[in-house]
Each structure stands twice: as C-alpha cells, then as structure tokens.
N, C-alpha and C positions, 0 to 999 in steps of 0.2 A: 664159851661159844658153842652153839649147836650147829655142827657141820654134818650134813647128810651127803654121803657119796652117791651120786647119780651120774657116773661117768658116761659120756656120750659114746655112741658106737658108730656114728656117721663118719665114714672114712674121708669124706670130702672135707669135713671140718676138723678131723682128728687124724693127721697123717702118721702119728706115732714116732715122729722125729725126736730124738733125745736132745735136750738143751742143758746148758749151764746158766742159770738165771743171773742177770746182772742188775736188774731193776724191776720195780713194781709199777704197773700202769693202772691208773684209775679211769674208769669209764662210767657212763650212765646209759641205761637202756633206751632212753628217749621215747619210751612208751608209757604214757600216763593213763592208759585205759584200765578199766576195772579188770582184775584178774591177771594183770601182767606182772606176776610175782616171780620169785626166783625159779620155781619149778617150770613155770610157763616159758621163761626165757631159756632155761636149759632145754626144754622140749623143742623150742625153735632151733637151737643149735643142732639138735639131733635129727632134724628133717633131712632126707637124702639130698635135697636141692640146696641146702644152706652151706655156704662156704665160709661162714664166720664162726668163731668160738672164743671163749675165754675160760680161764681156769676156775673162776668162782662167780656165782651170782648171789647177790645179797638182798634180802627184803627185810621187813620189820619183824619176822618171826624166825628166820633161819638163814643159814648159809648153805648153798648147794655147790658141791665140788663137781665140776664138769670135766676137768682134765687133771691128771697128776702134774705137779709143779715142774717135773723134769721132762715134760713133753711139750712140744710146740703147739701153740694155738694160733688162730688167725684173727688177731684183734688189733694189730697196728700195721697192717699191710697198706702200702701206698706206692705210687709211682715216684714220688719225691719225698725226701725226709729232711728235717731241719739239721743244720750243721752240727749243733751240739749233740743231737741224738746219734748222728753218724760217728762222731768222735768218741762219745762215752759208751755207746752200746755196740752197734755193728752196722754194716751196710744193709742189713735186713733185720730190724729190731724184733721181729717176731721170734727170731731164733735165740733170744737171750732175755726175754721178759715174761713176767707173770701178769696176767690181766684180771682185774676185778670189775664186774659190772654191778653198778648200784641201781636198784629198781626204784621206779618213781610212780608206780601204779596208784591211782587216786583212792583206792580202797585200802591202802596201806598207811602206816604211820611213818612219815618221812624221818622224824627225829630218832625213832628207834632204829630204822634202817641205817641212818648216819652213824649212830653210836656203834652198831654192830660192825659196820665197815671199818671204823676206827680200830676196834679190837682186832679184827682180822688183819688189817694192814700192819698194826703194831706187832702182832705175833709173827708175821712173815719177816719183817725187818729184824726182829730179835733173832730169829732162827738163822738168818744169813749173816748176822753181824753187821747189818747196814744201819745207816742213819737216815734221816728224812731227805738227805740229798739224793737218795736212791728212789724217791717218789717222783713219778711223772704223771702229768695229765696226758691223755691221748693227743691233745692239742700240742703239747710240747714236742711231740715226735713227728707228727704229720701235718699239723695246722688245722686239723678237723675241729669243729665246734663241739668238743666232747671232753669232759662233761660240760654241757652248756652253762650250768650254773657256776662253773669255775672258770668260764671263758668269756661269756657275754653278760654285760651288766643287767640287761632287762630280765634275764632268767635268774641271775643272782639276787636281784631285788625281790623277785617273787618268792624264791625259796629261802633266802637268808636275810633279806632286808638290808643288804649292803652290796658294794661293788663286787664284781667277779674276782678281782685281784685280792681284795680283803677276804673274800670267802675261801679262796684257795690258801691264803696264808693262815687263815683260821684252821683249816683242815690240817695243814702241816703242823701248826702249833699244837693242836689237840693231840695229834699222834706223838709229837715230841714230849708232851707232858706225860702221857701214858708210858712212853718208852723209857724215860729217864727220871720222871718225877719232877722235872724242872721245865719251866716255860721255854719256848724257843727264843734264842737270842736274836735280836734285830740287827742284821748286818747289811745295811743299805749300800755300802760302798766297797764290798768285798770284790776283789778281782780274781776270777777263776784262772787257774794255772793248769795247763796240759802237761802230761808226763809221758816221756818216751823212754823205753827200756831196751837198750841195744838196738835202737832203730825201730822198735815196735811200739805203737801207741797203747797206753794202758787205759782201760775204760774209766778208772777212778780219776778224780781230779784233786788238785791241791788249791791253795789260795795264796795271794800275795798280801802281806800286812807289814806296813812300815818298811817297805823295801826288801822284806825277807820272804822267801818262798817256803811255805809249809806244805808238807806232803803227808798223805794218809799212811800211817806207820805200817799197819798190817798188810795192806795191798802191795806196797813197795817191797817190804821185807820178804813176804812169801813169794813174790815174783822171782827173787834171787835165792830162794831156799833158806832165808834167814830165820832164826828162831825168835819168836816174840813172846815175852813173859810179862805178866802183870803182878806186881807185888801189892797185895791188899793192905799191908801194914804201912808202907811208905807211899802208897798210891802212885807208884812210879812204873813207867813202862821201860822194859829192857829189851834191846835187840842184840842178839848174839852176845849176851852178857854185859852189854854196856848201857848205862843209864842215859835217858834222853830227856830233853826239856820239852815235854809234850803239853799240848792243850787239847781239850775235848770239845768238839763242835758237833752238834746233832748226833751225839752218841758215838762219834768216830774220833780216834786219837790221831793227832797230827804232830809232826816234829819238823824243825827247820831242816831244809834240804841238805845243808852242809853237815849237820850232825848225823842225820840218818845215813848219808852216803859214807861218812867216815866209819860208822859202826859196821857197815856192810862192805867196806873196802872198795868203794866205787869211785869212778871218775864222774864229776858232775859239771854240767855246762848250763848256763842260763841264756836263753834266746829271747831278748826283750821284745822283738818285733812280733813274734808269734805267741808270746807269753808261755813259753814251753821250757820245762826242766828236762834236760837230756842226761840220762844215767847210763853208764857203761861199766860192765864188770862181768865176772864169772857167775854163772847160775849153778848153785850147788844142788846136787841130787839128793 
C-alpha cells in the first residue's frame, strides 16, 4: 500500500484527543466531481471552517493519512446513535473509532480504489487483532446514508450492480478473504450476545449457538488479566494454561462461556431476556 502522511493541522477538525480504537468505520466522500481525490478531501478537512475529519482518505492511486489512528476524528458525530453502536462502542463513537473515506471522483478508477480500501481495512484489522465484526458502515452507527452504495439500493446498483445489502456483505467477505485466506461464513441466524464484566459492558460481543453462549476469548481474558496462548502445533487456544474448545469466526477465537469462565475462575450468569452473559471475578494486575 502507498500511504502518504498529510496530517491535517486544522484544530477545529483535529482536537488532538487520544483514543483507544474499538472499531473501523467505512465512509464515502459523496463527491463524484472530477479531482475530488484523496488529497482534495484531505485539504477539505484542513480548511479552518471544516469541523469534519477522518483518519484516511483513499482513491485509486494512494492512501492519504489525515490523522494518527490514536487521535480522535469527527467522522461519526450525531445527536442520536443506534443502540448497537452505543453498546459496542461508546456513548460518543468518535472517541473509539478509526474512519476511512472512500473517494468516488468520476476521473478515478472505482475498482482500484475499492481494492486499495480492502487492503487498508485488512491491515488495520490485523494490527488490532480484530475480525470483520469490527467493521462498521457510518450508517450502522448514526443511520446516515453513508456509504450510500452500501446502504441504498439505487446507489449500489449503479456502483456494484446488486443490492446495498449484498454489496456490503461482499465488502466484508472480500476483507475476510484477505484477512484469513478463507471466505466469510454465512451465519444468517446468529444471535448476538452482550457481555458484562463486573457490571461494566464490554464493547466486544459473543453469539448464541445451539443454546450455548460463545464469548471472544482474548477480549474477555484480557479484561480479567488472563494470559492467552496459541499453540501452533495443536492449533489450540489456552487461557491461564487451560485448553479451550474454541471456534474461529471472522478471525476471532470464541469459546463457550462456561469453559472460559472456569479457566478464569469467574462466576457466570445468563440473562435470557437481554441476551447478556454477566461475568464476575477478580481482575488480575
């Protein structure tokens, strides 16, 4: 990937607030005019009157880094947020997300831009140890029609020749293939499970399968100070020295809640009404 550092200096759009990223948000610039490439969009962010910003702008030739990933940008601000975003991210998702702007200038090559965005998104997910479940559309957080070709069918038909839902699933599937070398598994009936740790909501989620709750191993173990090990020979995950019956979904290891809680010496409760696993125990330093 060709990444050019052109960090913006506009303090209105770059407050300098440090963040710990929890997710990656995909946007589009919505500007199909000639010349509306990555540099042009970066320069728009740098105008003194602009109050918007993202970490990266991608066109068919390059990636422009506008903000460090550990600094907050103004790319998903809103008066109201969707429930899932509030649960998994924060009450103000700008403070824990990385934003990518996909350029759609008519004098650019959309397919090349798309491929470069896939490579950038995959690189970010790998570096943070995330799966495609950490990918968000702007729409998923605020309801905004962004990226329009992943939200609205008329735009999706024009750019991809298919529905918006299928276009978004294709994007995630393409990222998954690069991330793991395997196509994304189709899980139409997966029930998401929320996780509470000593009364505090964990941004990561688990899932319910055949009546058994499966939780993300690393996210839960590290929240309690547990040690996670991967044995390449046996392809087995160990937590605090104990083997787990894990499955890998979208590049993330999951284990049954009872097994994981036992390895970490935790109390576990299941609340069926809210689909929440509540874990209680000591947090090791």
